[in-house]
C-alpha positions in Angstrom: -20.0 -40.8 38.7 -21.0 -37.6 38.3 -19.5 -34.9 40.5 -21.7 -32.9 43.0 -22.4 -29.3 41.7 -20.0 -26.5 42.9 -20.9 -23.7 45.0 -19.2 -20.7 46.2 -18.8 -20.8 50.2 -21.3 -18.5 52.0 -18.5 -16.2 53.4 -17.0 -15.6 49.9 -20.3 -14.6 48.4 -21.0 -12.1 51.3 -17.2 -10.7 50.7 -17.9 -10.5 47.0 -21.2 -8.8 47.3 -19.6 -5.9 49.4 -17.4 -4.9 46.5 -18.2 -2.3 43.7 -20.0 -3.8 40.8 -18.7 -1.7 38.0 -15.1 -3.2 37.8 -16.4 -6.7 37.0 -19.2 -5.3 34.9 -16.7 -3.0 32.8 -14.8 -6.7 32.2 -17.7 -8.7 30.9 -18.8 -5.7 28.7 -15.1 -5.9 27.2 -15.3 -9.6 26.8 -18.8 -9.3 25.2 -17.5 -6.4 22.9 -14.5 -8.7 21.8 -17.1 -11.4 20.6 -19.7 -9.1 19.1 -19.6 -9.1 15.4 -17.5 -12.5 15.3 -19.5 -14.8 17.6 -22.6 -12.6 18.7 -24.3 -11.1 15.6 -25.6 -7.7 16.2 -29.0 -8.0 14.6 -29.8 -10.6 17.2 -29.3 -7.8 20.1 -31.4 -5.0 18.5 -34.6 -5.8 20.9 -32.3 -5.2 23.8 -30.8 -1.7 22.8 -30.9 0.7 25.7 -32.2 -2.1 28.0 -30.5 -2.4 31.3 -29.6 -5.9 31.8 -28.2 -7.7 35.2 -26.4 -10.8 35.4 -26.4 -12.2 39.0 -24.1 -15.2 40.0 -26.2 -16.3 42.8 -23.4 -18.1 44.9 -20.6 -15.6 44.4 -22.7 -12.5 45.3 -21.8 -10.8 42.2 -24.3 -8.8 39.9 -22.7 -7.4 36.7 -24.9 -4.6 35.0 -24.8 -3.6 31.2 -26.7 -2.1 28.6 -26.5 -2.4 24.6 -26.4 -0.3 21.9 -26.0 -0.4 18.3 -22.4 -1.0 18.3 -21.3 -2.3 21.9 -22.1 -3.5 25.1 -21.9 -0.8 27.8 -21.2 -1.5 31.6 -23.5 0.4 34.0 -23.6 1.0 37.6 -26.4 -0.2 39.5 -29.2 2.0 40.5 -32.3 1.3 38.6 -34.5 -2.1 38.5 -33.4 -3.9 35.6 -35.3 -4.6 32.4 -34.2 -8.0 32.3 -32.0 -10.0 35.0 -30.4 -13.6 34.8 -29.5 -15.6 37.7 -27.6 -18.7 38.1 -24.7 -20.2 40.0 -21.3 -19.9 38.7 -21.1 -23.4 37.6 -24.4 -23.3 36.0 -23.2 -20.0 33.8 -20.0 -22.2 33.1 -21.9 -24.8 31.8 -24.0 -22.8 29.8 -20.8 -21.3 28.1 -19.3 -24.4 27.5 -22.6 -26.0 26.2 -22.7 -28.6 28.5 -26.1 -27.5 29.5 -28.6 -25.6 27.4 -30.6 -22.6 28.7 -34.1 -24.6 28.7 -33.0 -27.3 30.9 -31.3 -25.2 33.6 -34.8 -22.8 33.4 -37.1 -25.7 33.6 -34.9 -27.0 36.7 -35.2 -23.5 38.2 -31.5 -23.4 38.1 -31.6 -20.5 35.5 -33.6 -17.7 37.0 -34.9 -14.8 34.1 -36.8 -11.9 35.9 -38.3 -8.8 34.2 -39.4 -8.4 30.5 -40.6 -11.9 29.3 -39.9 -11.2 26.0 -36.4 -9.6 26.6 -35.6 -12.7 28.2 -36.9 -15.0 25.0 -34.4 -12.8 23.0 -31.6 -13.4 25.5 -32.2 -17.2 25.3 -32.6 -17.1 21.6 -29.3 -15.1 21.2 -27.7 -17.7 23.3 -29.0 -20.6 21.3 -27.8 -18.9 17.9 -24.3 -18.3 19.2 -21.8 -20.7 17.8 -18.9 -20.8 20.4 -15.6 -22.4 19.5 -14.6 -25.1 21.6 -13.4 -24.1 24.9 -10.3 -26.0 26.3 -9.1 -25.4 29.7 -5.8 -26.8 29.0 -5.0 -23.9 26.5 -4.9 -21.7 29.7 -2.2 -23.6 31.2 1.2 -21.6 31.3 3.2 -23.8 29.2 0.6 -23.3 26.4 0.1 -19.6 27.0 3.9 -18.9 27.0 4.1 -21.0 23.7 1.4 -18.9 22.2 2.9 -15.5 23.1 6.3 -16.9 21.8 4.9 -17.8 18.2 3.3 -14.2 18.1 6.6 -12.8 18.9 8.6 -14.7 16.9 6.8 -16.2 14.3 8.4 -19.1 12.2 
């Protein structure tokens, strides 16, 4: 039996939408920079250089803004209309990140909304399709596994 889709309750979204956007945008840009060159190839991102991009997590009331230059993702503050805005629920972004759903399926079922420059949207979609993500294992985040990894790095065998 398939579980129902998870969405954050409206009071949570209302509260989160009141918070400043720069700190979570900064965290997202840092995470993307860690992947740049290893998982995300720079040449795929060239058409996005200098463009304002917004990621909207609809059910959480969260909007993340960033731009891309030749070497990195740069967090930005809101202020101007983004060149490209990608919107979905937190669960749908999770499904995209873990490759349980592909962007086309979510787009055509109107769960992934792309606004702004259509060509940039296609570049972003093709970049997502080209990324070879390592398998994400939620169990690896358990306190026992995290402590074991830290211990093995501090005290190598």
